[in-house]
C-alpha positions as CSV (number, residue, x, y, z in Angstrom):
1,M,-5.2,-10.3,-27.4
2,D,-5.4,-13.3,-29.9
3,W,-4.1,-16.7,-29.4
4,S,-2.3,-17.2,-32.4
5,S,0.1,-14.5,-31.0
6,L,-0.3,-15.6,-27.4
7,I,1.5,-19.6,-27.5
8,K,3.9,-18.7,-30.3
9,P,6.9,-20.8,-28.8
10,Y,9.4,-17.8,-28.7
11,R,12.2,-18.9,-26.7
12,L,14.0,-16.0,-24.2
13,G,17.6,-15.3,-25.1
14,C,16.9,-16.5,-28.7
15,P,15.9,-14.9,-32.1
16,K,12.2,-14.9,-32.5
17,N,12.4,-17.3,-36.2
18,V,14.5,-20.0,-34.1
19,F,12.1,-22.7,-32.5
20,D,12.0,-26.2,-33.7
21,G,9.6,-28.9,-32.0
22,S,11.6,-31.8,-33.5
23,K,12.9,-35.2,-32.4
24,G,9.9,-36.2,-30.2
25,R,9.7,-32.7,-27.8
26,S,7.7,-29.3,-28.2
27,E,9.0,-26.3,-27.1
28,F,6.8,-26.8,-24.2
29,H,8.2,-29.9,-23.5
30,R,11.8,-28.7,-23.7
31,D,10.5,-25.7,-20.5
32,F,9.4,-28.9,-18.4
33,D,12.7,-30.9,-19.2
34,R,14.8,-27.8,-18.3
35,I,13.2,-26.6,-15.2
36,V,13.0,-30.7,-14.1
37,F,17.2,-30.3,-14.0
38,S,17.2,-27.2,-12.5
39,S,19.1,-26.7,-8.9
40,A,16.5,-24.5,-8.0
41,F,13.4,-27.1,-8.8
42,R,15.3,-30.1,-6.8
43,R,15.6,-27.5,-3.8
44,L,11.8,-27.4,-3.5
45,N,11.9,-30.8,-2.2
46,G,13.6,-29.4,1.0
47,K,10.9,-26.6,1.6
48,T,7.9,-26.5,3.2
49,Q,4.5,-26.9,1.8
50,V,2.4,-27.3,5.4
51,V,3.8,-29.8,7.3
52,P,7.1,-28.3,8.5
53,F,10.1,-30.8,8.5
54,P,8.1,-33.8,7.2
55,N,9.5,-36.9,8.7
56,S,8.0,-39.5,5.9
57,D,6.6,-39.2,2.5
58,L,3.0,-38.9,3.4
59,T,2.9,-35.6,3.6
60,H,3.8,-32.7,0.7
61,T,7.1,-30.7,0.1
62,R,7.4,-27.7,-2.5
63,L,8.4,-30.4,-5.1
64,T,5.5,-32.8,-4.8
65,H,3.0,-30.0,-5.0
66,S,4.5,-28.4,-7.7
67,L,4.5,-32.1,-9.6
68,E,0.7,-32.1,-8.8
69,S,0.0,-29.0,-9.9
70,A,1.9,-29.7,-13.1
71,S,-0.4,-32.7,-13.5
72,V,-3.7,-31.0,-12.8
73,A,-2.4,-28.0,-15.2
74,R,-1.6,-30.2,-18.0
75,S,-5.3,-31.7,-17.6
76,L,-6.7,-28.1,-17.9
77,G,-4.8,-27.6,-20.8
78,N,-5.6,-30.5,-22.6
79,S,-9.7,-29.9,-22.4
80,V,-9.2,-25.9,-22.9
81,Q,-7.4,-27.1,-26.4
82,E,-10.0,-29.4,-27.2
83,K,-12.9,-27.2,-26.2
84,I,-11.9,-23.8,-27.8
85,A,-12.1,-23.9,-32.0
86,E,-9.4,-21.2,-31.9
87,L,-6.8,-23.8,-30.0
88,C,-8.1,-26.7,-32.2
89,K,-6.6,-25.4,-34.9
90,S,-3.1,-24.8,-33.0
91,Q,0.1,-26.8,-33.3
92,Y,1.1,-26.1,-30.2
93,D,0.6,-28.4,-26.9
94,L,-1.3,-26.3,-23.9
95,G,-0.8,-29.0,-21.8
96,A,2.6,-29.3,-21.9
97,L,3.0,-25.3,-22.0
98,L,0.4,-25.0,-18.3
99,A,2.4,-28.2,-16.9
100,A,5.7,-26.2,-17.4
101,T,4.4,-23.1,-16.3
102,C,2.9,-25.2,-12.5
103,L,5.8,-27.3,-12.4
104,C,7.8,-24.1,-11.5
105,H,5.4,-21.5,-9.6
106,D,6.6,-22.2,-6.4
107,I,10.6,-22.0,-7.3
108,G,10.9,-18.6,-6.2
109,N,9.4,-18.9,-2.1
110,P,11.7,-18.6,0.5
111,P,12.5,-21.1,3.0
112,L,10.5,-22.0,6.6
113,G,7.0,-21.9,4.9
114,H,4.3,-19.3,3.6
115,S,5.7,-16.4,6.5
116,G,9.2,-16.7,4.4
117,E,8.2,-14.1,2.1
118,S,7.0,-11.8,5.2
119,A,10.4,-12.6,6.8
120,I,12.3,-10.7,4.2
121,Q,9.8,-8.1,4.1
122,Y,10.5,-7.5,7.7
123,F,13.9,-7.3,8.0
124,F,14.2,-4.6,5.2
125,E,11.9,-2.3,7.1
126,S,13.8,-2.8,10.2
127,E,16.5,-0.5,11.3
128,E,19.6,-3.0,9.8
129,G,17.6,-3.6,6.7
130,R,16.6,0.0,6.1
131,K,20.5,0.9,6.2
132,H,21.3,-1.9,3.2
133,I,18.7,-0.2,0.8
134,N,18.4,3.8,2.0
135,E,20.7,4.6,-0.7
136,L,18.9,3.1,-3.7
137,P,16.1,4.7,-5.3
138,A,12.4,4.3,-4.3
139,T,11.7,2.1,-6.8
140,K,14.5,-0.3,-6.3
141,Q,13.7,-0.2,-2.5
142,A,10.3,-1.4,-3.6
143,D,11.7,-4.9,-4.4
144,F,12.5,-5.3,-0.8
145,L,10.2,-3.8,0.9
146,H,7.2,-5.4,-0.8
147,F,9.2,-8.7,-1.8
148,D,7.3,-11.8,-3.3
149,G,8.1,-15.0,-4.1
150,N,6.5,-14.9,-7.1
151,A,8.9,-12.0,-8.5
152,M,11.7,-14.1,-7.0
153,G,10.7,-16.8,-9.4
154,F,10.3,-14.8,-12.4
155,H,14.0,-13.4,-11.4
156,I,15.3,-17.0,-11.1
157,L,13.9,-18.2,-14.5
158,T,14.8,-15.1,-16.4
159,H,17.9,-13.9,-14.7
160,H,21.5,-13.2,-16.7
161,N,24.1,-13.7,-14.0
162,T,27.1,-12.7,-15.9
163,Y,29.5,-14.6,-13.4
164,K,27.9,-17.7,-14.5
165,T,27.3,-17.4,-18.6
166,K,27.3,-15.0,-21.0
167,N,24.2,-16.1,-22.3
168,Y,21.0,-14.2,-22.1
169,G,17.8,-15.3,-20.7
170,G,18.0,-17.4,-17.6
171,L,16.8,-21.0,-18.2
172,G,16.1,-20.0,-21.6
173,L,12.2,-20.8,-21.4
174,T,9.6,-20.1,-24.0
175,L,8.0,-16.5,-23.3
176,P,4.5,-18.0,-23.2
177,V,5.3,-20.2,-19.9
178,L,7.4,-17.3,-18.6
179,A,3.9,-14.8,-19.1
180,A,1.7,-17.8,-18.2
181,Y,4.0,-18.4,-15.1
182,C,3.3,-14.6,-14.2
183,K,0.3,-14.5,-12.7
184,Y,0.7,-11.1,-10.9
185,P,2.6,-9.2,-14.2
186,T,3.0,-5.8,-11.9
187,C,6.1,-4.5,-10.9
188,T,6.3,-3.8,-6.8
189,S,6.3,0.0,-7.5
190,S,2.9,0.0,-9.1
191,F,0.9,-3.0,-7.1
192,S,-2.4,-2.3,-5.0
193,K,-3.5,-4.4,-2.6
194,E,-6.7,-2.6,-2.8
195,S,-7.2,-3.1,-6.4
196,S,-9.9,-4.8,-8.2
197,D,-7.5,-6.3,-10.8
198,V,-6.4,-9.8,-9.2
199,A,-3.1,-9.4,-11.6
200,S,-2.0,-6.3,-9.6
201,K,-3.1,-7.1,-6.2
202,K,0.4,-8.3,-6.0
203,P,3.9,-7.5,-7.2
204,G,5.2,-10.1,-9.7
205,L,8.3,-8.2,-10.9
206,F,11.2,-6.9,-9.5
207,S,12.0,-3.3,-11.1
208,G,14.9,-5.3,-12.8
209,D,13.0,-7.4,-14.1
210,C,10.4,-4.7,-16.1
211,E,12.3,-4.9,-18.8
212,T,12.3,-8.3,-19.6
213,Y,8.7,-8.8,-18.8
214,S,8.6,-5.7,-21.4
215,E,10.2,-8.1,-23.9
216,I,8.2,-11.0,-23.4
217,S,4.7,-8.9,-23.4
218,E,5.7,-7.5,-27.1
219,G,6.7,-10.9,-28.5
220,L,3.3,-12.3,-27.2
221,K,1.3,-9.0,-27.7
222,I,-0.1,-8.7,-24.6
223,N,-1.8,-5.9,-23.6
224,K,-0.5,-3.1,-21.0
225,P,-3.4,-0.7,-20.1
226,N,-1.6,1.9,-18.9
227,T,2.0,2.9,-20.4
228,K,3.2,4.9,-17.9
229,E,3.0,2.2,-15.2
230,N,4.9,-1.2,-15.5
231,R,1.9,-3.4,-15.2
232,W,0.2,-5.3,-17.9
233,D,-2.9,-7.8,-18.6
234,R,-2.5,-11.2,-17.5
235,H,-1.2,-14.0,-20.3
236,P,-5.1,-15.7,-20.4
237,L,-3.3,-19.1,-19.3
238,A,-2.1,-17.6,-16.1
239,F,-5.9,-17.9,-14.8
240,L,-5.2,-21.7,-15.5
241,A,-1.9,-22.1,-14.0
242,E,-3.3,-20.2,-10.8
243,A,-6.3,-22.5,-10.9
244,A,-4.3,-25.7,-10.8
245,D,-2.3,-24.5,-8.2
246,D,-5.1,-23.1,-6.0
247,I,-7.3,-26.6,-6.5
248,C,-4.1,-28.3,-5.6
249,N,-3.2,-26.2,-2.3
250,T,-7.1,-26.6,-0.8
251,I,-7.7,-30.0,-1.5
252,I,-4.5,-31.8,-1.1
253,D,-3.7,-29.9,2.0
254,Y,-6.7,-31.1,3.4
255,E,-5.8,-34.8,2.4
256,D,-2.5,-34.1,4.4
257,G,-4.4,-32.8,7.5
258,Y,-6.0,-36.2,7.5
259,K,-2.8,-38.1,6.9
260,S,-1.4,-36.2,9.8
261,G,-4.3,-36.8,12.3
262,I,-5.5,-33.3,12.3
263,I,-8.9,-33.9,10.1
264,S,-11.0,-36.8,10.5
265,F,-11.8,-39.2,7.6
266,K,-16.1,-38.7,7.9
267,S,-15.0,-34.6,7.4
268,L,-12.8,-35.6,4.7
269,E,-15.4,-37.8,3.1
270,K,-18.7,-35.9,3.2
271,L,-16.5,-32.6,1.6
272,F,-14.7,-34.2,-0.8
273,S,-17.7,-36.4,-2.4
274,A,-19.6,-32.8,-2.3
275,I,-17.2,-31.4,-4.5
276,A,-17.1,-34.6,-6.6
277,N,-21.0,-34.7,-7.0
278,S,-21.1,-30.8,-8.0
279,T,-20.4,-30.7,-11.6
280,Y,-22.9,-32.4,-14.2
281,P,-22.4,-34.9,-15.7
282,K,-22.2,-36.7,-12.3
283,I,-18.9,-38.2,-11.6
284,N,-18.8,-42.0,-11.5
285,M,-17.7,-42.9,-7.4
286,E,-19.0,-46.8,-8.1
287,G,-15.1,-47.7,-7.3
288,L,-15.3,-46.6,-3.9
289,K,-17.5,-49.6,-2.8
290,K,-14.8,-51.8,-3.6
291,I,-11.7,-50.1,-1.1
292,N,-11.5,-50.9,2.2
293,C,-8.9,-48.9,3.6
294,D,-9.9,-45.4,4.7
295,R,-6.7,-44.0,3.8
296,E,-7.3,-45.2,0.3
297,K,-10.9,-44.4,0.5
298,A,-9.2,-40.7,0.8
299,G,-7.2,-40.8,-1.9
300,F,-10.0,-41.9,-4.3
301,L,-11.9,-39.3,-3.3
302,R,-9.5,-36.9,-3.4
303,S,-9.2,-37.5,-7.0
304,K,-12.7,-37.3,-8.1
305,A,-12.8,-34.0,-6.0
306,I,-9.9,-32.6,-8.1
307,N,-11.6,-34.2,-11.4
308,S,-14.6,-32.2,-10.6
309,L,-13.0,-28.8,-10.1
310,T,-10.7,-29.2,-13.0
311,M,-13.9,-30.2,-15.2
312,K,-15.5,-26.6,-13.8
313,T,-12.4,-24.7,-14.5
314,V,-12.4,-25.7,-17.9
315,E,-16.1,-24.4,-17.8
316,L,-15.3,-21.2,-16.3
317,F,-12.7,-20.3,-18.6
318,Q,-14.8,-21.4,-21.8
319,T,-17.3,-18.7,-20.5
320,H,-15.5,-15.6,-19.9
321,E,-12.7,-16.7,-22.6
322,N,-13.7,-13.5,-24.6
323,E,-13.1,-11.2,-21.3
324,I,-10.1,-12.9,-20.7
325,L,-8.8,-12.0,-24.0
326,A,-9.8,-8.3,-23.4
327,G,-8.1,-7.9,-20.1
328,T,-11.6,-7.1,-18.6
329,F,-11.9,-10.2,-16.4
330,K,-10.1,-9.1,-13.0
331,E,-11.0,-12.1,-10.9
332,C,-9.1,-15.7,-9.9
333,L,-10.9,-18.6,-11.4
334,S,-11.0,-20.3,-8.3
335,D,-13.2,-17.2,-6.6
336,Y,-16.2,-19.1,-8.2
337,F,-15.6,-21.8,-6.1
338,K,-17.0,-20.4,-2.8
339,Q,-20.3,-20.8,-4.3
340,Y,-19.5,-24.4,-2.8
341,D,-20.1,-25.0,0.7
342,S,-18.1,-27.8,1.0
343,W,-15.1,-25.9,-0.8
344,K,-15.6,-23.3,2.0
345,R,-15.6,-25.3,4.9
346,I,-12.3,-26.7,3.4
347,R,-10.8,-23.4,3.5
348,K,-11.8,-22.8,6.7
349,E,-11.2,-25.9,8.9
350,S,-7.6,-25.8,7.0
351,K,-6.7,-22.3,8.2
352,E,-8.2,-23.0,11.7
353,K,-6.6,-26.5,12.1
354,L,-3.9,-26.2,9.7
355,Y,-1.9,-23.2,9.0
356,N,-2.5,-22.3,12.4
357,R,-1.4,-25.5,14.1
358,Q,1.5,-24.8,16.5
359,Q,4.0,-26.6,15.1
360,V,3.1,-24.6,11.9
361,L,3.4,-21.4,13.7
362,E,6.8,-22.5,15.5
363,K,8.2,-23.3,12.4
364,E,6.9,-19.8,10.7
365,I,8.3,-17.8,13.6
366,A,11.5,-19.4,13.8
367,G,11.4,-18.1,10.0
368,F,11.7,-14.7,11.2
369,E,14.7,-15.4,13.2
370,V,16.6,-17.6,10.9
371,I,15.8,-15.7,7.5
372,P,16.5,-12.1,8.9
373,G,19.3,-13.3,10.4
374,L,20.7,-14.6,7.5
375,L,20.4,-11.7,5.5
376,K,22.3,-9.3,8.3
377,I,25.0,-11.8,8.6
378,F,25.4,-11.7,4.4
379,L,25.0,-8.0,3.9
380,S,26.8,-6.6,6.6
381,A,29.8,-8.7,5.1
382,S,28.7,-7.2,1.6
383,R,28.8,-3.6,2.8
384,D,32.4,-4.1,4.9
385,P,34.1,-6.9,3.3
386,A,37.7,-5.9,4.4
387,S,37.2,-7.0,8.0
388,S,38.4,-10.5,8.8
389,K,35.2,-12.2,9.7
390,H,33.5,-10.4,6.7
391,E,36.1,-11.8,4.8
392,K,35.8,-15.7,5.9
393,I,31.8,-15.0,5.3
394,L,31.7,-13.9,2.0
395,K,33.9,-17.0,0.9
396,L,31.0,-18.9,2.1
397,L,28.9,-17.5,-0.7
398,P,28.8,-19.3,-4.0
399,S,31.3,-17.7,-6.8
400,E,28.4,-16.2,-8.9
401,F,26.8,-14.4,-5.6
402,N,29.9,-12.8,-4.2
403,K,29.4,-9.4,-5.6
404,T,30.7,-6.4,-2.8
405,Y,27.8,-3.6,-2.3
406,K,30.2,-0.6,-2.6
407,E,30.5,-1.7,-6.6
408,L,26.9,-2.6,-7.2
409,P,24.8,-2.7,-4.5
410,Y,21.2,-3.0,-6.1
411,E,22.9,-6.4,-7.8
412,A,25.0,-7.2,-4.4
413,I,21.4,-6.9,-2.6
414,M,19.3,-8.8,-4.9
415,D,22.1,-11.6,-5.5
416,I,22.1,-12.4,-1.4
417,T,18.2,-12.4,-1.1
418,T,18.5,-14.6,-4.0
419,Y,20.9,-16.7,-2.3
420,V,19.0,-17.1,1.2
421,C,15.3,-17.3,-0.9
422,G,16.9,-20.5,-2.6
423,M,17.7,-22.1,0.7
424,T,16.0,-25.3,2.1
425,D,14.6,-25.4,5.3
426,G,16.9,-27.3,7.0
427,F,20.3,-25.4,4.9
428,A,18.8,-22.5,6.1
429,V,18.9,-23.3,9.6
430,D,21.9,-25.3,10.0
431,T,23.8,-22.4,8.3
432,Y,22.3,-19.8,10.7
433,R,23.1,-22.3,13.5
434,K,26.7,-22.5,12.3
435,L,27.3,-18.8,11.7
436,T,25.8,-17.6,14.9
437,G,27.6,-20.1,17.1
438,M,24.9,-21.9,17.8
439,K,26.2,-25.2,16.4
440,I,29.7,-25.6,16.0
441,P,31.0,-28.0,13.2
442,Y,33.7,-30.6,14.5
443,S,34.3,-31.6,11.3
């Protein structure tokens, strides 16, 4: 692969010769703006990052996490563009490209935490769920049995919904942003958890969206190692987008643990300082002496730790650039952070004290009732729309999702799954309570 092809700002749904970065915005800045103004992005404010149903602004939602990941990604893009000769000649803004990519990286995640994906898989593996997908071809069944939020995000960003518009291409984002978003350019029927290639360890594409990704890969000249499989090499910038997400997840989740009273300031100070001091040249830490409040000190140390890891990521990307372009680099860049004891300690403590905390576990367990419950209610109505109850249920679906199973079974299942997946935590729980009679709306 070569950079001159990989960053062409062709736009999905538009002729390849139509792009104009005029009037103060590059094509990638336009992508950023389109994502910001989308309803799917706004709903991220109501989805859990780590702490469920946060009642203050101290901890993060998926929206604030996405904004911060985009900020780190922009720094990575700017640094890479400065340091790699081929990119220095480019007129395109890699900082804006990667910022747009990370801004939407969680846009397909279901409500109620990280177990939302497992809850959807759990439903379709059950006897009730199998009833809805058994008549589909095996490749399409895989979309639901191996459901993944990354694949749903790509679907949301690119899906052409004929009930809403005649315009092809979903949000109409540029091909480089969509390709960099797709860190698992592998169909649900082609991935393997045992794969040595990180790009195919998870499914990032539904079977119905592989044709769209094929169009993207051809436009940017992305490698496809095996023409018989729906699996591609990663766009090189996907490695940087992934690293920005990993950095923010690891560092900021740990800071949220401190803000929630789970992690001690002493532990945070020790581990963040060690990461901040792990790069050369050393990061200036003098400002810490002027801060009296521990909470402000934590913010200072977090910024320095992220800065250090960002610098290291750029260095790693430069070192492995040729392998990445050749499609022979098969790891995450953040895997190299495991050499730091402080990074490993943060990940270990977060798993023990944050991700397995009672409040988090209770919310995720509830997700295994709420999400399958909603899928059962809406899919049953779609299969049998004639009954009085089901007729009323289908009226609750937005018009663009109102398809009956008999006419278009795969599209109906995918649309309803998309609808449930797009719900905020609060809306999912409230809808489930109302439809099961646990909560009666009086007005």
